[in-house]
N, C-alpha and C positions, 0 to 999 in steps of 0.2 A: 681556390682563390674564394674568398668572401663572395656572398651575394649580396647584390646593390639594394639597398634599402627600398621599402616597398615604393614612398613616394622619393621618388631623385630629389637630389638637392635642388632648391631653386637656382639657376642659374643663366647666364647670357647665352644664347640660342642663335645660329647663323646657318648660313648652306653659301656655297658659291656666289651663286647668282643675286644674294639677299643684301641688300642695304644694312650694314651693320650696327647702324644709328639703331635701325626699329628692334634690334636684336638686344638692345643696353650695353654694348661695348663703348667703355668711356672715350668720349670726345677730347679728354685733357689728359695729361700724363696720371697713371695711377701710382700710389707710392708703392716703391718696390719693397717686397715681403723679404726680410733679412735670409730668406732660403731662397731668394731668386738666382740662378746660375749666372758666373760671369759670363760676358760674352764679350767680343770685341770692343762692342760700342756702349758699355754697363753705363754711362752718364746716360746715352740716348735711346735706349732700348726700341727696335722696330715694332716690337708685338710683347709689350712687358706682360700683361696677361695671359700668353698662350698657353702658360700649365696649369692655370685654373679654369678657364674660359672652356662652354662646353658648345659645339655646335652640332647641326642634323648631319652633315654630312661628315665632320671629321676635318675637314679640311677648309683653310679660309686665303685664298689667292692675296697675295702680296697686293697686286694691283687696285683690289676692293678696298684692302687696310687701307694704302695711300689715298685712295678718293674720299674715304671718312674720315680719315684723319689728318687729311691734308694742311689744315688751320692748326693742327696743337702742336707744340713743341717736342713731344714726345717722336714724332716723328717729321724731318725736314721735310719739305715739297720735294725739292730735287736733289736728291742725296746721288751721285754716280752709282753706287754701289746699288741703289734698287733700279735704278733704269737699267742697268745690265742685267737684272733678273725679275723683269718684268713676268715672266711665266712661271715663277715662284709661286708654290703652297706651302702653307704652312699647316703643320700638322697638330690638331688639337684633338681634346676628347669628345667624343659624341653625347649625346644627352643621356643622363642615366647610364654611363658609360660605366661596366662592373669593374674596368681596372684604374680608372680614377680613384684614389685613396680616400678622398672626400665622399665618395657614393657606398663607400661599406659601412656595414652596419653599427651602428653608434656602440653597442655591445663590443663589437669588434676591433673597434678603434680604441676601445676603452681598455681592452686586452693588450693589444699593444703599446700603448701608455706604459701601462703596467710594468709589461716586460721590458720597455726602455727602462723606466725608472729601475725596475730591480738591476740591471744590468750596470747603471751608475752606482746602486750600493752595493754591488759585489766588487766593483773597480776600487771605491773608495774604502770597501771593507779591507781590502786585500794589502792597502798603504799602511794600515792601523794595528794589522794582527800580532806584529812586533811587540808592540806597546804591551800586551799582556803576559810579556817573558823576558823582558830585559835582561835580568840574572841570568837566564841561560845562556843569553849569547855571550855574557861576560866570561862565565865559566866555560861553556864549551870553547872559544876562540882566543880565551884567556886575553881581552883585549877591556877597554876604560868604558865605563860609561856612557861618554860622549861619543866613541865610534859604536858602541851600540844603539844608540839614539841615531845614527847616521843611515842605519839601515832602513829606520824608518823617512829620512829626509830624502834619501837617494831615489826611493821609487816616486817620491814627490816631486822631484827634479825630470824625472820620467815624465810625470803630465805636464810638463809643459814644453818640454822638446818636441812628442808623439804628435799634437795636433798640427803641427805645420808639414807633417806629411800626410796625413790620414784625411784631414780638410779637403784639399786638392784632389787628391787619388779619388775620393769619393765621388766628385763632378765629373769624373772621367769616365769608372767603372760601376759605381753608383753604390751605394750602403751598404747593403747584403753582401757581395764579396769582401769589404775593407773589413766589416764585423767579424765575419768566417774567418778569415787569412788569419788578422792581429789578435783576437780571441782565442783562436787555436796554440798562436807562438804563445799566449800570455798562459795559457795553460800546460804548453810543454814545459816552458822557462820556469814553473816552478818545481820541477822535478829536480834540477840542479840546484835550486833553492834549499830544498830537504837536503841533499846529499853533498853542499857544499862542504870541502874540507879544510878551508880557511876563510878567513874573514873576507879577502880581497874577491875570492870567486862568490862569496854569497853575494856584496856587494855589487859585482858586476851585473849580476843576474838579477837583483832587486831592480836595480835602473833598468833593464831590458824590460822586464815586467811593467814595468812603469810606461815604458814608451809605448809597447805593443797594448795594453789596456787601457791606454788613453782616450781610442777611438769612441768609446762606451762615452767618455766626458765631455768629447767634441763633438760627436754625429748624435748623439742621444736626443739632444734639444731639436734637431733641424729632423730627427725622424719623426718627434711628436708634430711640428710644425707641418711636417708632411700631409698628416690624415686630418687634421684639424685647420679650418677655415681661419683668417685673423679675426674674425667674430666670436667664433666658439673657443678657442682654445687658452682662453685665460686661465679657467680652471686646470687645464690639463698643465699646464706651465707649471701652476701654481704647487699644483700637488707634485711635479716633477723638481721643483726648486728645492723640496726638503732632503731629495735622494744623496746629492755630494756631502750633505752635511750629517745625515743619519747615519750614514754606510761606515766613515771611520767611529762613528762611537761604537756599534756593533764589535769590532774589533778586539777591543779589550773585555769585553763581556766574555766574549766565547772563549779565547785564549787565555785569559786569565785563569778560568776553570781545567783549564786542558793543562796549564803550568802545574796546578795543586795537585791534579789530578794522575798525572803521569810523568812528569816532568821533562816529556820528549817534545823540543823544540821540531823535528822534522815533522811534527803533527800539526805544527801552525800550517806549515806548507801544503800537507797532503790534503786538509781538509777546507781549504783556499783554491786546491787544486778542483774539489769534488762540487764546489759551489758554484766556480767558475764553467766547469764542463756542464752542470745542469743550463746556465744560462747562454751556454754556446748552443744547444741544442735547441733549446727556445727559440733565440734568435733564428738560428737556421730554419724554423719551420715560419717563419713571418716571410711573406713576399716581401720586391722590391717596393718600396715607398716612398722614391724619389721619384716626382712626375716628369720633370726633365729625361731624365734615362728612360723612362717607361715609352715615353714619346718618342725618342730617339731611336729606338728598338722598333716602335710600330714604323717608323718612318721609313730605315731600313727594310723592313719586310715589305712595306708596301711599294717601294721602289724597285724591290726584287721582283714582286708580283706584278706591278706594271709596266715595267721598263721605262719609268719616268723618273731622270733623274732630278726633276724640280723639285721632288716632294720631299723637305726637309723641315728641320725647327731651326729657330734665330740661334740655336748654340752652335748649330753646326753650318750654318751660314757667314757666320762670324766667329770664327773660330779663334782662340786664344794662343799665342807662340809660347815656348817655352819662358821665355823672357814676362812676358804677361802673368804668366801662371806664378813666377818665382817673385815677382812684385807683390801679386796680390795675398799669397800667401803667406811669403818670408819678409819681403820688405816693408809693406803698407803698414802691418799693425805695428812692427817697430816706427816705423816713423809718426805715426798715430801718437806713439807715446810718448815720442817727444816734441810733438808739436799741438796737441790738444791737451790742454789744461784740463777742461772740463773732463775728459777721459780721464784723466791721471788722478784726478781728486775723486770719483765715485770709484774708480777702480782702488784705490789705495783705502777706502773705507770697506769695500768688498775683501781686500787683503789685511786690514786688521781684522774682520773678523775672523775669516779663516783660519788666521794663524791664530787667532787666542783658542780657537776650536783646537786647536793640535796643541796648543800650551796647557790644555786642560790635560791631556793626555799623560803628560809628562810632570802636572802639578799635583794631581791627584795620588800618583803613588808617594810623593813626598809627603803630602799634609796627613793621609789616611794611616800611612805608615810611622809617622811618628807620632801622631795623637791616640792613635786607635790598634796600632800595631798591626793591621788587617792582612792578611795574606793577597795573593795576587786575582785571584775568584772574586774577593770579597771587594777589592776596588773596581773592579769590571761591574759589579754590581752598582756602583755609586754613578755610572753613565746613564743609568737608568732614566731618571729624572729628564737629561737633554733631549731624550727619545718623547718622553712626558708632554716637555713644554715643545715641541717641535708638532707634537699631533694637536696642541691648544692652537698652535698658527694657524693649521690646518681646516680648524672649526672656524676659525676667525674670517681668512679667505674667501669665504662663499660670499660674505657681508662686502666685504668690499670691491671683490668683482661687480655688484649687484650695484654699489653705489657709481663704480665707474661707469658701467654700460647705461645709469641714468644722465650721468655727464655727456656723453655721447648722443644720445638722444634730445640733448636741450642746446650741443655745440659742439663745434669740432673740437675735437679732445687735445690737450698740450703733450709733450713726455711729462711735466711738471705734474701732472693728473695723476701720475704712476707712481706718484712717491710716497701717497696716502699710506701703505703698508708700513715704508719705512719711517714716516713721523709716529707711527704707533709705535714699532719695534724698536728705534734707537735707543732710548732710555733704559730699555733692559738690558740690553749690552752694559754698562755700567753697572747697574743697579747687580748683574750677579756676581762681578767681581768684590764690591763693595760689603756685598753679604757673604761672601767665600771669606774675604778676610776678615770680617767682623764676628762670624761664628769660628774662627779656626783656633779653638781654644779647646784644652781637655777637658775642661769641666762642662762644655755645650755636646750633647747628645750627636751622632754622626749625619741625624736629620739636617742640620742647622747647615753644615757648608756641602752636604749633597743636595740641599735642595736648590742651591744658587745655579743650579744645572739645568733648571723648570725656566729660570728666567732669561737664561742664555740661549735655549733651543727656541724658546717662544722669540726672542729679537731677534735673532741669528734667520730664521727662515724668513720672515716678515721683512727683513731687510735684504735678503740676497734677492727673494722675488722681485723686489721692488724695483730696485736698483737692475736689475739685469733687464726688466722691461723699461728703463730710462733710457739706458742704453741704446737697445735695438730702436726705440722710437725717436732718438738724438738725432741716430748716424744713417738711419734706416738705406739707404743702398749700400754704404760702407759697414753696414752694422756686423758683419760677418768678421769684418777685418777689426773691428771694435772688442766684438766678443772674444777673437783668439788675443788681441792684447790683453784683454781681462784674465784669461783663463795663464798666461802666462804670467802675469804679475801675480796671480794668484796663488799660482803652485808654488814661485818662488819663495813667499811670503810663507805658506805654509810647512816649506821646507827647512826655512832658516830660523825660525820662531823657537822649535823644538831642541835645536843644537845648547840655548844658552836659559833655556828656562829652569832647570834644576839648577842653576847656577844662581839664577836671577833667585831663587825661593832661598838657596842656601847663604846668600849676602844679605839679602833683604829683610828675611824670618818670613814666617808664614803669612801674618798680616800684612804688612808692606811691601811685601810680594804681589799680593793679590790688589792691594789699592794702589800700587804703578801702573797695574795695567789697566783699573777703574779708573783711573785719572786721566790716561792717554784714552781709553774710551770714550769720555766727557768730553773731552776735546773735538774728536772724531764726529760725536752726536751731532753735532751743531749742522756738519755738510747736508742731509738731507733739507732740513732747516733751510739754511741758507740758499739753495737750489729750489726748494719749493715756492721762494718767495722772489728771489731774483734771477731764477734759473733761466728764463728766458733772455734778460739782458747779457747775461754772462754767457749764453751760448751765440748770440748775434755777435757780439764782439770778439769773443774768442776760439770759435768753432771755424776750422777751415776746412775741412771735407765736408 
């Protein structure tokens, strides 16, 4: 267990007999972090800051909480459930608590952030490894190029399905067990991928790999939110935002040279298995970070030691039924897709960017093979500029975060303040494809089309990071469901686009294939600008959640 910082994080303190007003416990409802666990009364939580507050005794009597917040809308003054539980004591972290993730050393929290980001890179890398050797799949299984491409798309489809299972399960048993179980299965299912005797077996195993590995995509952001306070996590989330986009880019870089060097398809999956195995070990060494589960375990231990059954967490007091869990994890995200135009537009923008990233994986082989007769290894190197562009975006991010903090000091921030990065990055998406089309000629050196990746990587990360924060701030207590909807739609777009990218370039040509995508990008680029100007009005009129 990491040591707490030498100077404990400044936070609210109290003890059972102390008036919580003097301990800086908010008297008015606090905005719910999207990481807050679902409880039976999520719209009206009794103790919304239970998982971040620090008290001297580690217990807050419910009667004291009622007395302090009797005027607040977060707790009704005469709730029948509260009257039945006058002796209830909510468990909190103690002052400077070494088990509170916020109190872990800053260096250790950055280490966990890097491990979580590496996990996402690993998972995303696994989805694109087949793009470095589609010809090997065609030859081994005697299938068409479209079927070979499906081995990439089918794993991305698994990314859409898996989070519907892993997210609610993590609230029950914690993040660490979910990581270990799901990633162990992911590692194991790379074995039948390597040994699959036919294309059907490979497709089934690739889909299951997507389902099992998707725990990284759905939970890693939550892990980062577990260890950084809302005020601190901006930079961590910004760097993390690059992971799901940089991971797929590494796939063809590595496997392209495996194709050239050995021509063995099974090595794709053995190397992926090794990468995932290393990440599994690192994740296994990280302690549980989910505060609600940490406190739930502490409450169980205290009940056993004291014999007092009234020591609980709010999550235990207002338990969700199976119907509630199904509604939250399955029905609500789908309902939001159908009833939230604001969410749909922002999600479609993310879908476009993610789909265009996967389009690169199949456009580059067409372009660089026809123009320069490059092999798979050389084509893989052409993806490096996308990583360079992503690195440039990470250099700009600290300046954007600094500006956002200034806004927070001057006034209450709005979700639209989160769109600054998207305003900067949005034009670079169509610019990348205009440049790719304009330089896709034999008489132009390879640097021309390859450089389009720099513009795309730069705009891609800035837009994703910005829109992700916008969705969280816009939906607050329903942000988890909104993000689940985003992941579902994003994965669907990433799975579908590769299936017609090669046909697009074969039909339209190298120039107009890219320019068509560029014009689509131009139309979509207006979305963050429109929301920056009219977002508040649109949310007021169209948002129902």
